[in-house]
C-alpha positions as a printed Julia matrix, in Angstrom:
139×3 Matrix{Float64}:
   8.63   14.71  -10.67
   5.24   15.42  -11.96
   1.45   16.57  -11.27
  -0.98   14.68   -9.77
  -1.99   13.8   -13.61
   1.39   12.43  -14.29
   2.38   15.57  -16.15
   5.81   15.82  -16.29
   7.53   19.09  -14.52
  11.04   18.7   -14.08
  13.14   15.62  -14.66
  14.03   13.95  -18.1
  12.75   11.13  -18.03
   8.95    9.67  -18.53
   7.24    9.82  -15.23
   6.06    6.82  -13.79
   3.14    4.29  -14.72
   2.04    4.67  -10.54
   1.33    8.05  -11.44
  -2.54    7.29  -11.93
  -2.53    5.67   -8.56
  -0.66    8.06   -6.66
  -1.81   12.36   -7.71
  -5.3    10.35   -7.31
  -4.51    9.55   -3.95
  -3.08   13.07   -3.1
  -6.07   14.76   -5.2
  -8.27   12.87   -3.04
  -7.44   12.54    0.71
  -5.65   15.89    1.62
  -4.41   13.94    4.84
  -2.65   12.73    2.8
   1.36   14.0     2.97
   3.35   11.21    1.63
   3.52    7.56   -0.46
   5.56    4.84   -0.44
   5.23    2.56   -2.77
   7.32   -1.06   -2.05
   7.05   -3.99   -3.69
   7.88   -6.1    -1.07
   8.15   -9.71   -1.34
   6.14  -10.82    1.68
   3.46   -8.19    1.25
   3.89   -9.95   -2.75
   3.19  -13.55   -1.1
   0.92  -11.99    1.5
  -1.5   -10.73   -1.07
  -1.56  -14.08   -2.84
  -2.64  -16.42   -0.37
  -5.09  -14.5     2.03
  -6.94  -11.2     2.01
  -5.5    -9.5     4.26
  -2.58   -9.37    6.83
  -3.01  -10.0    10.46
  -1.51   -7.73   12.36
   0.11  -10.5    14.21
   2.69   -7.89   16.58
   2.44   -6.35   19.11
   4.29   -3.02   17.69
   2.35   -4.05   14.58
  -1.29   -3.87   16.28
  -0.16   -1.0    18.66
   1.06    1.22   15.37
  -1.82    0.08   12.52
  -4.89   -0.07   15.14
  -6.27   -3.24   11.76
  -5.47   -5.97    9.37
  -4.25   -4.07    6.47
  -6.19   -4.64    3.18
  -5.4    -6.61    0.36
  -6.78   -5.23   -3.23
  -7.41   -7.58   -5.93
  -5.99   -5.51   -8.84
  -5.53   -7.04  -12.61
  -2.88   -4.39  -14.02
   0.64   -3.82  -13.32
  -0.05   -0.48  -12.41
  -3.63    0.85  -11.31
  -5.52    2.49  -13.63
  -7.87    4.87  -13.52
 -10.64    2.04  -13.87
  -9.39    0.22  -10.72
  -8.84    3.13   -8.63
 -12.82    2.74   -7.55
 -11.57   -0.74   -5.68
  -8.74    2.04   -3.87
 -11.23    4.89   -3.1
 -13.57    1.82   -1.75
 -11.06    1.11    1.12
 -10.79    4.81    1.53
 -13.64    6.13    2.19
 -14.43    3.09    4.04
 -12.18    3.92    6.63
  -9.74    7.82    6.09
  -7.99    6.33    8.59
  -6.34    3.54    6.43
  -2.52    3.54    6.34
  -1.72    1.07    4.0
  -2.81   -1.72    1.57
  -1.61   -4.48   -0.28
  -2.31   -4.27   -4.39
  -2.4    -8.14   -4.98
   0.41   -9.61   -6.6
   2.0    -5.74   -6.63
   2.98   -4.52   -3.61
   2.58   -2.11   -0.25
   1.48    1.13   -0.77
   1.41    2.9     2.39
   0.43    6.71    3.09
   0.92    9.01    5.92
   1.82   12.76    5.93
   5.17   12.99    5.0
   7.26   10.28    3.15
   9.06    9.01    5.96
   6.2     8.26    7.96
   4.88    6.26    5.07
   7.88    4.33    4.66
   7.84    3.6     8.47
   4.84    1.98    7.73
   5.67   -0.06    4.85
   8.33   -1.15    6.42
   6.02   -2.34    9.49
   3.99   -3.49    7.13
   6.71   -5.79    5.64
   8.41   -7.1     8.71
   4.71   -7.79    9.5
   3.84   -9.25    6.72
   7.5   -12.25    7.48
   6.6   -12.86   11.08
   2.81  -13.85    9.71
   4.06  -15.19    6.52
   6.11  -18.0     8.93
   3.88  -18.23   11.6
   1.3   -19.96    9.05
   4.21  -22.32    8.02
   4.95  -22.89   11.39
   1.65  -23.79   12.4
   1.41  -26.06    9.38
   3.85  -29.08   10.46
């Protein structure tokens, strides 16, 4: 367990580099009670080829309400210098439930980790359908 600055509070292992991103999201946005970050292959694939993930299914449109933004990051883990890119997306629309880090993966946020996990799962499912739809349209 770490604090919002990534300092180890409990446990034996060094905190993940993702602590910078997660801690700053929790600190800045009081409505976030859980964050799930995945390295989901279809979301990554979509992030390398598009600027946002379109909500191609009725379920995704109902639950997510708007396309999922893809944020261009230049490092493996979001650094302090890159946080303004994240904050810009979040500040523009505080109801943002998730974004995709380009070439990296999904960051889903909700009132608790279970709900954030469900959002991440829905985004990966949507990314898979979106990607395959684009392939089918090319034929």
